[in-house]
C-alpha positions as CSV (number, residue, x, y, z in Angstrom):
1,X,80.2,159.8,153.1
2,X,81.8,162.1,150.5
3,X,85.0,160.0,150.4
4,X,83.1,156.8,149.8
5,X,81.1,158.4,147.0
6,X,84.3,159.8,145.4
7,X,86.0,156.4,145.7
8,X,83.1,154.6,144.1
9,X,82.9,157.1,141.3
10,X,86.7,156.9,140.7
11,X,86.6,153.1,140.8
12,X,83.7,152.9,138.3
13,X,85.4,155.5,136.0
14,X,88.7,153.5,136.0
15,X,86.9,150.3,135.3
16,X,85.0,151.8,132.4
17,X,88.2,153.2,130.9
18,X,90.0,149.9,131.2
19,X,87.0,148.0,129.6
20,X,86.7,150.7,126.8
21,X,90.4,150.4,126.0
22,X,90.3,146.6,126.1
23,X,87.3,146.5,123.7
24,X,88.8,149.0,121.2
25,X,92.1,147.0,120.8
26,X,91.9,144.3,118.2
27,X,93.9,141.1,118.7
28,X,96.9,140.6,116.4
29,X,96.4,138.2,113.4
30,X,97.2,134.7,114.2
31,X,100.5,133.5,112.7
32,X,100.0,131.4,109.6
33,X,102.2,128.5,108.5
34,X,102.6,127.3,104.9
35,X,101.8,123.7,104.2
36,X,104.9,121.5,104.4
37,X,104.5,120.2,100.9
38,X,106.4,123.1,99.3
39,X,105.7,124.5,95.9
40,X,102.9,122.6,94.2
41,X,103.8,124.0,90.8
42,X,107.2,122.4,90.8
43,X,106.8,119.5,93.2
44,X,106.0,115.9,92.5
45,X,102.4,114.8,93.0
46,X,101.5,113.4,96.4
47,X,101.0,109.6,96.4
48,X,97.4,108.7,95.7
49,X,95.6,107.1,98.6
50,X,94.7,103.5,98.0
51,X,91.1,102.4,98.6
52,X,91.9,98.8,97.7
53,X,92.5,96.3,100.5
54,X,95.4,93.9,100.0
55,X,94.4,90.4,99.3
56,X,95.0,87.9,102.2
57,X,97.8,85.5,101.7
58,X,96.7,82.2,100.3
59,X,93.8,83.9,98.5
60,X,92.7,82.2,95.3
61,X,91.6,85.4,93.7
62,X,93.0,86.1,90.3
63,X,94.9,89.3,89.7
64,X,93.0,91.6,87.3
65,X,94.4,91.8,83.8
66,X,96.0,95.0,82.6
67,X,94.0,97.1,80.2
68,X,95.7,98.8,77.3
69,X,96.4,102.5,77.8
70,X,93.7,103.7,75.4
71,X,91.0,101.8,77.1
72,X,92.1,103.2,80.5
73,X,91.8,106.8,79.1
74,X,88.4,106.1,77.6
75,X,87.1,104.7,80.9
76,X,88.4,107.6,82.9
77,X,85.5,110.1,83.7
78,X,86.1,113.7,82.8
79,X,86.0,115.9,85.9
80,X,85.9,119.2,84.0
81,X,89.0,120.5,85.8
82,X,91.8,122.3,84.0
83,X,95.4,121.3,84.7
84,X,97.4,123.6,86.8
85,X,97.8,125.0,90.3
86,X,94.7,126.8,91.8
87,X,94.5,128.8,95.0
88,X,91.2,129.2,96.8
89,X,90.1,132.3,98.6
90,X,91.2,132.5,102.3
91,X,88.3,131.4,104.5
92,X,88.2,133.0,108.0
93,X,87.0,131.5,111.2
94,X,87.3,132.7,114.8
95,X,90.9,131.4,115.0
96,X,92.3,132.6,111.8
97,X,92.3,132.1,108.0
98,X,92.7,128.9,106.0
99,X,93.6,129.0,102.3
100,X,93.8,125.8,100.2
101,X,95.8,125.4,97.0
102,X,95.3,122.4,94.7
103,X,97.3,120.9,91.9
104,X,95.3,119.3,89.0
105,X,96.9,117.0,86.5
106,X,95.0,115.0,83.9
107,X,91.7,116.4,85.3
108,X,92.3,115.0,88.7
109,X,93.4,116.6,92.0
110,X,96.9,115.2,92.6
111,X,97.9,117.4,95.5
112,X,96.4,119.8,98.0
113,X,98.1,122.1,100.5
114,X,96.7,124.7,103.0
115,X,98.0,127.6,105.0
116,X,96.5,127.7,108.5
117,X,97.0,129.5,111.8
118,X,99.3,127.9,114.4
119,X,98.7,130.1,117.5
120,X,97.6,128.6,120.8
121,X,95.3,125.6,120.4
122,X,95.5,125.8,116.6
123,X,99.0,124.5,116.8
124,X,97.8,121.2,118.0
125,X,94.4,121.0,116.2
126,X,95.2,122.2,112.7
127,X,98.2,120.1,111.5
128,X,96.5,116.7,111.9
129,X,93.1,118.1,110.8
130,X,94.5,119.6,107.6
131,X,96.4,116.3,106.9
132,X,93.1,114.4,107.2
133,X,91.2,116.9,105.1
134,X,93.9,116.7,102.4
135,X,93.6,112.9,102.3
136,X,89.8,113.1,102.0
137,X,90.2,115.7,99.2
138,X,92.5,113.4,97.2
139,X,90.1,110.4,97.7
140,X,86.9,112.4,97.0
141,X,88.3,114.5,94.1
142,X,85.8,117.2,95.1
143,X,84.8,119.4,98.1
144,X,82.5,116.8,99.6
145,X,84.9,115.9,102.4
146,X,83.9,114.9,106.0
147,X,84.5,117.3,108.8
148,X,87.3,116.4,111.3
149,X,86.0,115.8,114.8
150,X,87.3,118.5,117.1
151,X,88.2,120.8,114.2
152,X,84.9,122.0,113.0
153,X,85.9,125.6,112.3
154,X,89.1,124.3,110.5
155,X,87.0,121.8,108.4
156,X,84.4,124.4,107.4
157,X,87.1,127.0,106.4
158,X,89.0,124.3,104.5
159,X,85.9,123.2,102.5
160,X,85.0,126.8,101.6
161,X,88.6,127.5,100.4
162,X,88.7,124.2,98.6
163,X,85.5,124.9,96.8
164,X,86.8,128.3,95.7
165,X,90.0,126.5,94.3
166,X,87.8,124.0,92.5
167,X,85.7,126.8,91.0
168,X,88.9,128.4,89.7
169,X,89.9,125.1,88.2
170,X,86.7,124.5,86.3
171,X,87.2,124.4,82.5
């Protein structure tokens, strides 16, 4: 009876020590990869996404006439963004931190890049999600971008960091 009591106490003490040590150790930071676009300050702007559909062959639609440059500039809405490169605050989620950097030229977002974690499942989820979010950012020209299915945490963190970058770019 004494031996079984001692064995049980020893087992419980050992388990408590293992659990205590396990809970007190924090996991290492997830590795972060920089966006593949390079330096936004010196790079060329990313191509703007086209929302126009090409006309079908044999279409009888007339091509729009070109406007003079001054009329184009007058018709262009002011976004209130200063030109330059702006970095948003890093937004954390359970899998790591995401930080968005935008490049603004002529009051429009011409490029967006993000750093993101690439450990474990993040290596397969984040790269295509960040690419889709970048495309949405360039189309929307604001932080009102749709979340990517299957990358909810990534999408939320991206939008938070993007909004911080936009706030920094406000004139």
